[in-house]
Every structure is written in structure tokens, then in C-alpha cells.
LUMTOR-495261 format. One record per atom (N, C-alpha, C): residue number from 1; atom name; x, y, z. Coordinates in nm, 2 decimals, decimal comma. Atoms other than C-alpha are relative to their C-alpha. Layout:
BEGIN
num  atomo  x  y  z
NUM  CA  X  Y  Z
...
//
This chain:
BEGIN
num  atomo  x  y  z
1  N  0,10  0,10  0,03
1  CA  -7,89  0,22  -0,63
1  C  0,00  -0,03  -0,15
2  N  0,00  0,05  0,14
2  CA  -7,89  0,01  -0,95
2  C  -0,14  0,01  -0,06
3  N  0,13  -0,02  0,05
3  CA  -8,17  0,10  -1,18
3  C  0,01  0,01  -0,15
4  N  0,01  -0,02  0,14
4  CA  -8,27  0,10  -1,55
4  C  -0,02  0,15  -0,03
5  N  0,02  -0,14  0,02
5  CA  -8,35  0,47  -1,49
5  C  0,13  0,08  0,03
6  N  -0,09  -0,10  -0,04
6  CA  -8,11  0,76  -1,49
6  C  -0,09  0,09  0,09
7  N  0,08  -0,08  -0,10
7  CA  -8,22  0,97  -1,19
7  C  0,09  0,09  0,08
8  N  -0,07  -0,09  -0,09
8  CA  -8,12  1,25  -0,96
8  C  -0,07  -0,02  0,14
9  N  0,05  0,02  -0,13
9  CA  -8,15  1,20  -0,59
9  C  0,06  0,11  0,09
10  N  -0,04  -0,10  -0,10
10  CA  -8,15  1,48  -0,33
10  C  -0,04  -0,04  0,14
11  N  0,04  0,03  -0,14
11  CA  -8,14  1,41  0,04
11  C  -0,06  0,12  0,07
12  N  0,06  -0,11  -0,07
12  CA  -8,35  1,61  0,28
12  C  0,10  0,06  0,09
13  N  -0,08  -0,07  -0,10
13  CA  -8,19  1,87  0,50
13  C  -0,04  -0,03  0,14
14  N  0,05  0,04  -0,13
14  CA  -8,40  1,77  0,79
14  C  0,02  -0,15  0,01
15  N  -0,03  0,14  -0,02
15  CA  -8,26  1,43  0,91
15  C  -0,10  -0,07  0,09
16  N  0,08  0,08  -0,09
16  CA  -8,48  1,16  1,06
16  C  0,02  -0,15  -0,03
17  N  -0,03  0,14  0,01
17  CA  -8,47  0,78  1,10
17  C  -0,07  -0,05  -0,13
18  N  0,07  0,03  0,12
18  CA  -8,73  0,74  0,82
18  C  -0,06  0,12  -0,06
19  N  0,05  -0,13  0,06
19  CA  -8,79  1,03  0,59
19  C  -0,10  -0,02  -0,11
20  N  0,09  0,00  0,12
20  CA  -9,07  1,10  0,34
20  C  0,08  0,01  -0,13
21  N  -0,06  -0,01  0,13
21  CA  -8,99  1,08  -0,03
21  C  -0,10  0,03  -0,10
22  N  0,09  -0,03  0,12
22  CA  -9,13  1,22  -0,35
22  C  0,08  -0,04  -0,12
23  N  -0,06  0,05  0,13
23  CA  -9,07  1,07  -0,69
23  C  -0,06  0,09  -0,11
24  N  0,04  -0,10  0,10
24  CA  -9,09  1,32  -0,98
24  C  0,02  -0,06  -0,14
25  N  0,01  0,05  0,14
25  CA  -9,18  1,24  -1,35
25  C  -0,02  0,12  -0,09
26  N  0,00  -0,11  0,08
26  CA  -9,11  1,50  -1,61
26  C  -0,10  -0,02  -0,12
27  N  0,08  0,01  0,12
27  CA  -9,31  1,58  -1,93
27  C  0,07  -0,04  -0,12
28  N  -0,06  0,04  0,13
28  CA  -9,25  1,49  -2,29
28  C  0,11  0,09  -0,05
29  N  -0,11  -0,08  0,05
29  CA  -8,92  1,61  -2,43
29  C  0,08  0,07  0,11
30  N  -0,08  -0,07  -0,11
30  CA  -8,78  1,72  -2,09
30  C  0,09  -0,10  0,07
31  N  -0,09  0,09  -0,06
31  CA  -8,55  1,55  -1,84
31  C  -0,02  0,01  0,16
32  N  0,01  0,01  -0,14
32  CA  -8,49  1,49  -1,47
32  C  0,03  0,13  0,08
33  N  -0,03  -0,13  -0,06
33  CA  -8,38  1,85  -1,40
33  C  -0,13  0,08  0,01
34  N  0,12  -0,09  0,02
34  CA  -8,72  2,00  -1,50
34  C  -0,08  0,03  0,12
35  N  0,09  -0,02  -0,12
35  CA  -8,95  1,95  -1,20
35  C  0,07  0,04  0,12
36  N  -0,08  -0,05  -0,12
36  CA  -8,67  2,02  -0,95
36  C  -0,02  0,15  0,02
37  N  0,01  -0,15  0,00
37  CA  -8,73  2,39  -1,04
37  C  -0,13  0,04  0,07
38  N  0,13  -0,05  -0,05
38  CA  -9,09  2,39  -0,90
38  C  -0,04  -0,07  0,14
39  N  0,04  0,07  -0,12
39  CA  -9,08  2,18  -0,58
39  C  0,03  0,08  0,13
40  N  -0,02  -0,09  -0,11
40  CA  -8,97  2,46  -0,35
40  C  0,05  -0,07  0,13
41  N  -0,05  0,05  -0,13
41  CA  -8,94  2,36  0,02
41  C  -0,02  -0,14  0,02
42  N  0,02  0,15  -0,02
42  CA  -9,04  2,00  -0,04
42  C  0,13  -0,07  0,02
43  N  -0,13  0,07  -0,01
43  CA  -8,67  1,91  -0,08
43  C  0,06  0,02  0,14
44  N  -0,06  -0,02  -0,14
44  CA  -8,60  2,04  0,27
44  C  -0,03  -0,12  0,09
45  N  0,05  0,10  -0,09
45  CA  -8,80  1,76  0,43
45  C  -0,02  -0,14  -0,06
46  N  0,02  0,12  0,08
46  CA  -8,82  1,49  0,16
46  C  0,12  -0,05  -0,07
47  N  -0,09  0,05  0,10
47  CA  -8,59  1,26  -0,02
47  C  -0,07  0,03  -0,14
48  N  0,05  -0,02  0,14
48  CA  -8,63  1,36  -0,39
48  C  0,06  -0,09  -0,10
49  N  -0,05  0,08  0,11
49  CA  -8,60  1,12  -0,67
49  C  -0,06  0,04  -0,13
50  N  0,05  -0,05  0,13
50  CA  -8,63  1,28  -1,01
50  C  0,04  -0,09  -0,11
51  N  -0,04  0,10  0,10
51  CA  -8,64  1,02  -1,29
51  C  -0,01  0,05  -0,14
52  N  0,00  -0,04  0,14
52  CA  -8,55  1,06  -1,65
52  C  -0,08  -0,11  -0,08
53  N  0,07  0,10  0,08
53  CA  -8,78  0,89  -1,90
53  C  0,10  -0,08  -0,08
54  N  -0,10  0,09  0,07
54  CA  -8,61  0,59  -2,07
54  C  0,00  0,01  -0,15
55  N  0,01  -0,01  0,15
55  CA  -8,70  0,69  -2,43
55  C  0,05  0,14  -0,04
56  N  -0,05  -0,13  0,05
56  CA  -8,51  0,96  -2,62
56  C  -0,12  0,07  -0,08
57  N  0,10  -0,08  0,08
57  CA  -8,75  1,23  -2,75
57  C  0,05  0,15  0,00
58  N  -0,06  -0,13  0,01
58  CA  -8,58  1,55  -2,87
58  C  -0,10  0,11  0,05
59  N  -0,14  -0,02  -0,04
59  CA  -8,49  1,78  -2,70
59  C  0,04  -0,08  0,13
60  N  -0,03  0,07  -0,13
60  CA  -8,50  1,54  -2,40
60  C  -0,05  -0,14  -0,01
61  N  0,04  0,14  -0,01
61  CA  -8,68  1,22  -2,31
61  C  -0,15  -0,01  0,02
62  N  0,15  0,03  -0,02
62  CA  -9,02  1,05  -2,27
62  C  -0,01  -0,13  0,08
63  N  0,03  0,12  -0,08
63  CA  -9,17  0,79  -2,04
63  C  -0,07  -0,11  -0,08
64  N  0,07  0,10  0,09
64  CA  -9,37  0,62  -2,32
64  C  -0,02  0,06  -0,14
65  N  0,03  -0,04  0,14
65  CA  -9,44  0,63  -2,69
65  C  -0,15  0,00  -0,01
66  N  0,15  -0,02  0,01
66  CA  -9,79  0,71  -2,82
66  C  -0,04  0,00  -0,15
67  N  0,05  -0,01  0,13
67  CA  -10,00  0,67  -3,13
67  C  -0,05  0,14  -0,04
68  N  0,04  -0,14  0,00
68  CA  -10,15  1,01  -3,07
68  C  -0,02  0,04  0,14
69  N  0,01  -0,05  -0,14
69  CA  -10,20  1,23  -2,77
69  C  -0,12  -0,07  0,07
70  N  0,11  0,07  -0,07
70  CA  -10,40  1,04  -2,51
70  C  0,00  -0,15  -0,02
71  N  0,00  0,14  0,04
71  CA  -10,32  0,70  -2,66
71  C  0,14  -0,06  0,01
72  N  -0,13  0,06  -0,01
72  CA  -10,00  0,55  -2,52
72  C  0,00  -0,13  -0,07
73  N  -0,02  0,14  0,05
73  CA  -9,86  0,24  -2,68
73  C  0,00  -0,09  0,13
74  N  0,02  0,07  -0,12
74  CA  -9,98  0,00  -2,41
74  C  0,12  -0,09  0,04
75  N  -0,11  0,10  -0,03
75  CA  -9,70  -0,26  -2,43
75  C  0,12  0,07  0,07
76  N  -0,11  -0,08  -0,06
76  CA  -9,43  0,00  -2,36
76  C  -0,04  0,07  0,13
77  N  0,05  -0,07  -0,12
77  CA  -9,64  0,19  -2,11
77  C  0,00  -0,09  0,12
78  N  0,01  0,10  -0,11
78  CA  -9,71  -0,12  -1,90
78  C  0,14  -0,03  0,05
79  N  -0,14  0,04  -0,04
79  CA  -9,34  -0,21  -1,89
79  C  0,06  0,12  0,08
80  N  -0,06  -0,12  -0,07
80  CA  -9,24  0,15  -1,78
80  C  -0,07  0,01  0,14
81  N  0,07  -0,01  -0,13
81  CA  -9,51  0,15  -1,50
81  C  0,05  -0,11  0,09
82  N  -0,04  0,11  -0,08
82  CA  -9,39  -0,19  -1,38
82  C  0,14  0,02  0,06
83  N  -0,14  -0,03  -0,05
83  CA  -9,02  -0,09  -1,36
83  C  0,00  0,12  0,09
84  N  0,01  -0,11  -0,09
84  CA  -9,12  0,24  -1,20
84  C  -0,05  -0,04  0,14
85  N  0,04  0,05  -0,13
85  CA  -9,31  0,06  -0,93
85  C  0,11  -0,07  0,07
86  N  -0,11  0,07  -0,07
86  CA  -9,01  -0,16  -0,86
86  C  0,10  0,10  0,05
87  N  -0,09  -0,11  -0,04
87  CA  -8,79  0,15  -0,85
87  C  -0,04  0,06  0,14
88  N  0,04  -0,06  -0,13
88  CA  -9,00  0,30  -0,57
88  C  0,01  -0,10  0,11
89  N  -0,01  0,10  -0,11
89  CA  -9,02  -0,02  -0,37
89  C  0,15  -0,03  0,04
90  N  -0,14  0,02  -0,03
90  CA  -8,64  -0,07  -0,40
90  C  0,06  0,12  0,07
91  N  -0,05  -0,12  -0,07
91  CA  -8,58  0,29  -0,30
91  C  -0,04  0,01  0,15
92  N  0,05  0,00  -0,13
92  CA  -8,79  0,25  0,01
92  C  0,09  -0,09  0,09
93  N  -0,09  0,09  -0,07
93  CA  -8,57  -0,04  0,12
93  C  0,14  0,06  0,02
94  N  -0,14  -0,04  0,00
94  CA  -8,23  0,10  0,02
94  C  0,03  0,13  0,08
95  N  -0,02  -0,13  -0,07
95  CA  -8,28  0,45  0,16
95  C  -0,08  0,02  0,13
96  N  0,07  0,00  -0,13
96  CA  -8,49  0,36  0,46
96  C  -0,10  0,11  0,00
97  N  0,11  -0,10  0,01
97  CA  -8,78  0,58  0,35
97  C  -0,12  -0,04  0,08
98  N  0,13  0,03  -0,08
98  CA  -9,10  0,61  0,55
98  C  -0,10  -0,05  -0,10
99  N  0,09  0,06  0,09
99  CA  -9,33  0,37  0,37
99  C  -0,14  0,06  0,00
100  N  0,13  -0,06  -0,01
100  CA  -9,63  0,56  0,49
100  C  0,00  0,15  -0,05
101  N  -0,01  -0,14  0,06
101  CA  -9,51  0,89  0,33
101  C  0,07  0,00  -0,13
102  N  -0,06  0,01  0,13
102  CA  -9,44  0,81  -0,03
102  C  -0,09  0,09  -0,09
103  N  0,07  -0,09  0,09
103  CA  -9,54  1,08  -0,28
103  C  0,05  -0,01  -0,14
104  N  -0,04  0,00  0,14
104  CA  -9,54  1,09  -0,66
104  C  -0,06  0,13  -0,06
105  N  0,05  -0,12  0,06
105  CA  -9,58  1,39  -0,88
105  C  0,06  0,01  -0,15
106  N  -0,04  -0,01  0,13
106  CA  -9,56  1,46  -1,25
106  C  -0,08  0,11  -0,08
107  N  0,06  -0,09  0,09
107  CA  -9,64  1,70  -1,54
107  C  -0,01  -0,07  -0,14
108  N  0,01  0,05  0,13
108  CA  -9,77  1,60  -1,88
108  C  0,01  -0,15  0,00
109  N  -0,02  0,15  -0,01
109  CA  -9,65  1,24  -1,94
109  C  0,02  -0,04  0,14
110  N  -0,03  0,04  -0,14
110  CA  -9,52  1,24  -1,59
110  C  -0,12  -0,01  0,09
111  N  0,13  0,01  -0,07
111  CA  -9,87  1,31  -1,46
111  C  -0,08  -0,12  -0,03
112  N  0,07  0,13  0,04
112  CA  -10,00  1,01  -1,65
112  C  0,06  -0,11  0,07
113  N  -0,07  0,10  -0,08
113  CA  -9,74  0,79  -1,49
113  C  -0,03  0,01  0,14
114  N  0,03  -0,01  -0,14
114  CA  -9,80  0,93  -1,15
114  C  -0,14  -0,05  0,04
115  N  0,14  0,05  -0,02
115  CA  -10,18  0,87  -1,17
115  C  -0,01  -0,15  -0,01
116  N  0,01  0,14  0,02
116  CA  -10,13  0,52  -1,30
116  C  0,07  -0,07  0,12
117  N  -0,06  0,06  -0,12
117  CA  -9,90  0,44  -1,01
117  C  -0,09  -0,01  0,12
118  N  0,10  0,00  -0,11
118  CA  -10,18  0,53  -0,77
118  C  -0,10  -0,12  -0,02
119  N  0,09  0,11  0,03
119  CA  -10,40  0,27  -0,95
119  C  0,07  -0,13  0,03
120  N  -0,08  0,12  -0,01
120  CA  -10,12  0,01  -0,95
120  C  0,05  -0,03  0,15
121  N  -0,06  0,02  -0,14
121  CA  -9,99  0,07  -0,59
121  C  -0,10  0,04  0,11
122  N  0,10  -0,03  -0,10
122  CA  -10,30  0,20  -0,41
122  C  0,05  0,08  0,12
123  N  -0,03  -0,07  -0,12
123  CA  -10,25  0,31  -0,05
123  C  0,15  0,01  0,03
124  N  -0,15  -0,02  -0,02
124  CA  -9,87  0,26  -0,08
124  C  0,04  0,14  -0,04
125  N  -0,02  -0,13  0,04
125  CA  -9,89  0,60  -0,24
125  C  -0,08  0,09  0,09
126  N  0,07  -0,09  -0,09
126  CA  -9,97  0,86  0,03
126  C  -0,07  0,11  -0,07
127  N  0,06  -0,11  0,07
127  CA  -10,03  1,14  -0,21
127  C  0,06  0,01  -0,14
128  N  -0,04  -0,02  0,14
128  CA  -10,01  1,22  -0,58
128  C  -0,03  0,14  -0,05
129  N  0,03  -0,13  0,07
129  CA  -9,98  1,55  -0,77
129  C  0,01  -0,02  -0,15
130  N  0,01  0,02  0,14
130  CA  -10,09  1,52  -1,13
130  C  -0,02  0,14  -0,07
131  N  0,01  -0,13  0,06
131  CA  -10,02  1,85  -1,32
131  C  -0,02  -0,02  -0,15
132  N  0,03  0,00  0,14
132  CA  -10,19  1,87  -1,66
132  C  0,02  -0,14  -0,06
133  N  -0,01  0,13  0,05
133  CA  -10,23  1,50  -1,72
133  C  -0,13  -0,07  -0,02
134  N  0,13  0,08  0,02
134  CA  -10,49  1,22  -1,76
134  C  0,03  -0,14  0,04
135  N  -0,01  0,15  -0,03
135  CA  -10,55  0,85  -1,69
135  C  -0,04  -0,07  -0,13
136  N  0,04  0,07  0,13
136  CA  -10,54  0,63  -2,01
136  C  -0,12  -0,09  0,02
137  N  0,12  0,09  -0,01
137  CA  -10,86  0,44  -2,08
137  C  0,03  -0,14  0,04
138  N  -0,03  0,14  -0,02
138  CA  -10,69  0,11  -2,08
138  C  0,05  -0,03  0,15
139  N  -0,03  0,02  -0,15
139  CA  -10,56  0,17  -1,72
139  C  -0,13  -0,01  0,08
140  N  0,12  0,01  -0,07
140  CA  -10,91  0,24  -1,61
140  C  -0,07  -0,13  -0,02
141  N  0,08  0,12  0,03
141  CA  -11,05  -0,07  -1,78
141  C  0,07  -0,13  0,03
142  N  -0,07  0,13  -0,01
142  CA  -10,77  -0,33  -1,75
142  C  0,08  -0,02  0,12
143  N  -0,09  0,01  -0,12
143  CA  -10,55  -0,25  -1,45
143  C  -0,08  -0,05  0,12
144  N  0,06  0,04  -0,13
144  CA  -10,63  -0,42  -1,12
144  C  0,01  0,13  0,09
145  N  0,00  -0,12  -0,08
145  CA  -10,74  -0,14  -0,89
145  C  0,03  -0,03  0,15
146  N  -0,04  0,01  -0,14
146  CA  -10,56  -0,14  -0,56
146  C  -0,09  0,09  0,09
147  N  0,08  -0,09  -0,09
147  CA  -10,74  0,01  -0,25
147  C  0,07  0,14  0,00
148  N  -0,05  -0,14  0,00
148  CA  -10,70  0,39  -0,28
148  C  -0,07  0,09  0,10
149  N  0,08  -0,08  -0,09
149  CA  -10,91  0,50  0,01
149  C  0,08  0,09  0,09
150  N  -0,09  -0,08  -0,09
150  CA  -10,61  0,64  0,20
150  C  0,09  0,09  -0,09
151  N  -0,08  -0,08  0,09
151  CA  -10,46  0,81  -0,11
151  C  -0,06  0,13  -0,03
152  N  0,04  -0,14  0,04
152  CA  -10,48  1,18  -0,17
152  C  0,06  0,04  -0,13
153  N  -0,05  -0,03  0,13
153  CA  -10,46  1,31  -0,52
153  C  -0,04  0,15  -0,03
154  N  0,02  -0,14  0,05
154  CA  -10,41  1,67  -0,64
154  C  0,01  0,00  -0,15
155  N  0,01  -0,01  0,15
155  CA  -10,52  1,71  -1,00
155  C  -0,02  0,14  -0,04
156  N  0,01  -0,13  0,05
156  CA  -10,46  2,04  -1,17
156  C  0,01  0,01  -0,15
157  N  0,00  -0,01  0,15
157  CA  -10,52  2,16  -1,53
157  C  -0,02  0,14  -0,04
158  N  0,02  -0,13  0,05
158  CA  -10,51  2,47  -1,74
158  C  -0,13  0,00  -0,08
159  N  0,13  -0,01  0,06
159  CA  -10,85  2,59  -1,85
159  C  0,01  0,02  -0,16
160  N  -0,01  -0,02  0,14
160  CA  -10,71  2,67  -2,20
160  C  0,11  -0,09  -0,06
161  N  -0,10  0,11  0,04
161  CA  -10,50  2,35  -2,24
161  C  -0,06  -0,06  -0,13
162  N  0,05  0,07  0,13
162  CA  -10,54  2,24  -2,61
162  C  0,09  -0,12  -0,03
163  N  -0,08  0,12  0,02
163  CA  -10,27  1,97  -2,58
163  C  -0,07  -0,12  0,07
164  N  0,07  0,10  -0,08
164  CA  -10,44  1,77  -2,31
164  C  -0,14  0,07  0,04
165  N  0,13  -0,06  -0,03
165  CA  -10,81  1,88  -2,31
165  C  -0,04  -0,01  0,15
166  N  0,03  0,00  -0,15
166  CA  -10,94  1,97  -1,96
166  C  -0,10  -0,11  0,03
167  N  0,09  0,11  -0,03
167  CA  -11,21  1,71  -1,99
167  C  0,07  -0,13  0,04
168  N  -0,08  0,12  -0,04
168  CA  -10,94  1,44  -1,96
168  C  0,02  0,00  0,15
169  N  -0,03  0,00  -0,15
169  CA  -10,85  1,56  -1,61
169  C  -0,13  -0,01  0,08
170  N  0,13  0,02  -0,07
170  CA  -11,22  1,58  -1,52
170  C  -0,04  -0,15  0,01
171  N  0,03  0,15  -0,01
171  CA  -11,26  1,21  -1,61
171  C  0,09  -0,07  0,10
172  N  -0,09  0,06  -0,10
172  CA  -10,95  1,13  -1,40
172  C  -0,06  0,02  0,14
173  N  0,06  -0,03  -0,13
173  CA  -11,11  1,31  -1,11
173  C  -0,12  -0,09  0,04
174  N  0,11  0,09  -0,02
174  CA  -11,43  1,11  -1,15
174  C  0,04  -0,14  0,03
175  N  -0,04  0,14  -0,02
175  CA  -11,25  0,78  -1,17
175  C  0,06  -0,02  0,14
176  N  -0,06  0,01  -0,14
176  CA  -11,04  0,84  -0,85
176  C  -0,11  0,01  0,11
177  N  0,10  -0,02  -0,10
177  CA  -11,34  0,96  -0,66
177  C  -0,09  -0,13  0,01
178  N  0,08  0,12  0,01
178  CA  -11,54  0,65  -0,77
178  C  0,07  -0,11  0,08
179  N  -0,08  0,10  -0,07
179  CA  -11,26  0,43  -0,62
179  C  0,04  0,04  0,14
180  N  -0,02  -0,04  -0,14
180  CA  -11,25  0,62  -0,29
180  C  0,12  0,08  0,03
181  N  -0,11  -0,10  -0,03
181  CA  -10,94  0,84  -0,33
181  C  -0,05  0,13  0,04
182  N  0,03  -0,13  -0,03
182  CA  -10,95  1,18  -0,18
182  C  0,06  0,10  -0,10
183  N  -0,05  -0,08  0,12
183  CA  -10,92  1,43  -0,47
183  C  -0,02  0,15  0,03
184  N  0,00  -0,15  0,01
184  CA  -10,83  1,80  -0,47
184  C  0,01  0,03  -0,15
185  N  0,00  -0,03  0,15
185  CA  -10,92  1,93  -0,82
185  C  0,00  0,15  -0,02
186  N  -0,01  -0,15  0,02
186  CA  -10,81  2,28  -0,93
186  C  0,04  0,03  -0,15
187  N  -0,03  -0,04  0,13
187  CA  -10,80  2,46  -1,26
187  C  0,05  0,14  0,00
188  N  -0,06  -0,13  0,00
188  CA  -10,61  2,77  -1,36
188  C  -0,02  0,06  -0,14
189  N  0,02  -0,06  0,13
189  CA  -10,65  3,03  -1,64
189  C  0,12  0,01  -0,09
190  N  -0,12  0,01  0,08
190  CA  -10,35  2,91  -1,84
190  C  -0,02  -0,11  -0,11
191  N  0,00  0,11  0,10
191  CA  -10,27  2,67  -2,13
191  C  0,06  -0,13  0,06
192  N  -0,07  0,13  -0,05
192  CA  -10,06  2,35  -2,10
192  C  0,13  0,04  0,07
193  N  -0,11  -0,04  -0,07
193  CA  -9,83  2,46  -1,83
193  C  -0,03  0,01  0,15
194  N  0,02  -0,02  -0,14
194  CA  -9,78  2,53  -1,46
194  C  0,02  0,14  0,04
195  N  0,00  -0,14  -0,04
195  CA  -9,87  2,88  -1,34
195  C  0,07  0,01  0,14
196  N  -0,05  -0,01  -0,14
196  CA  -9,71  3,02  -1,02
196  C  -0,10  -0,04  0,11
197  N  0,10  0,04  -0,09
197  CA  -10,04  2,97  -0,84
197  C  -0,01  -0,15  0,01
198  N  0,00  0,15  0,00
198  CA  -10,05  2,61  -0,95
198  C  0,12  -0,06  0,07
199  N  -0,12  0,05  -0,07
199  CA  -9,69  2,56  -0,83
199  C  -0,02  0,01  0,15
200  N  0,02  -0,03  -0,15
200  CA  -9,77  2,71  -0,49
200  C  -0,10  -0,10  0,06
201  N  0,10  0,09  -0,05
201  CA  -10,08  2,50  -0,45
201  C  0,05  -0,15  0,00
202  N  -0,06  0,13  0,00
202  CA  -9,89  2,18  -0,55
202  C  0,09  -0,02  0,12
203  N  -0,09  0,01  -0,12
203  CA  -9,62  2,25  -0,29
203  C  -0,07  -0,01  0,13
204  N  0,08  0,00  -0,13
204  CA  -9,87  2,33  -0,02
204  C  -0,07  -0,13  0,02
205  N  0,07  0,13  -0,01
205  CA  -10,06  2,01  -0,10
205  C  0,09  -0,11  0,05
206  N  -0,10  0,10  -0,04
206  CA  -9,75  1,79  -0,06
206  C  0,04  0,02  0,15
207  N  -0,04  -0,02  -0,13
207  CA  -9,63  1,96  0,25
207  C  -0,10  -0,02  0,11
208  N  0,11  0,03  -0,09
208  CA  -9,97  1,93  0,41
208  C  0,00  -0,15  0,04
209  N  0,01  0,14  -0,03
209  CA  -9,94  1,55  0,39
209  C  0,12  -0,05  0,08
210  N  -0,12  0,04  -0,08
210  CA  -9,60  1,55  0,57
210  C  -0,03  0,04  0,15
//
């Protein structure tokens, strides 16, 4: 598939005419290999597309630039969200994915992208897992809100996260509930990271939707 993104694609071991698919978005300074380490048995039954952020940020990459934490540069952010949406729609056609079982997941910046895709694509996203992220204020205020009543969202956060304060995820939870999405919200006694319990809950959440 031709794309502006560098990405890794893993086919499911369980073959079917139309398979589910999950799109993964890494955190700041990481790359497309990162989240592949925590998806467990999801890759047995799903196409996996792990995207690399288009911006170099040592020691890896980023999905967007920012003025300070929590404040993405909107012009760049909007462009990345638009091309990511197009990537997903193109993948559905080219790989004959099940359009009713499209999942997105991300950590840190990737969680920000994943949540924004839910706003921009609505019920086209079956489920979203946002690990230690948030939803930018301009997305809440300016983006057209697609119907999200059939979208399920798993939001998780570390109770001692001093990079992305936990109140940011609480605000995301409130926003999605206001617009009708079904939200699972969990916190863990860790900092800015994914604990083994968090990883297991994330995997279970996605597999439940399949």
C-alpha cells in the first residue's frame, strides 16, 4: 500500500473473508515497533498496522509537534489526523478489512491521535484504546463530532503520571460520555507508562469487541 507513513503490517493467523484490524500509534520518541510488544493475542485474529510518526524526534519519531505538553501545533496536528484517516480508509479497501471491526490504539501521543480519530470518524471506529493520553481542547471545540454512539473507548492512565496529568484523561472520559460513546475508564498505581495489568486489560478490551 502506498502511503506517506512508514508502517509495519502483520496479517492475522486466523484467516477469514473480512478480518478485523487494529491501527497502532506509538508515543513521543518511539517507533512502529514499540506497541507491537504489548498487543499479545490480538495479532492472532487481527490485521495489525503499526504506524511510524512522520516527524523525527530523537531517539525515534513523533506524530505532531507541540508548544508544550498538552498543546499540539494545530496546523501540523490536523494534517496528520487527516492523512491517518485516509490511511485507515485505504487499508479497509486494499486489505478487504471488516469495516465494522476497525480498532485504534495508542500510547502518549499515539493515544491523542487515536482519541481524535474517534471524534473525526465516529462509529467507523469500533473501539479505541487510549493509554496515557488526552484529547486536545481544540479538537473538542472545533472538530465536527461524528456519531460515536456505537464506539467503545478504553481510557487508561497512571495515577502518578506527571507528564500527562490524570485530570486530562478524566476530561477525555467526560467528553466522550457526553457524546454517547461507551467508555471504560481505568487507572493504575504507576507513572507515565503501561503496567502489566494495564496491558492485560487493554488486550482483553480489544478481544472482547471481536
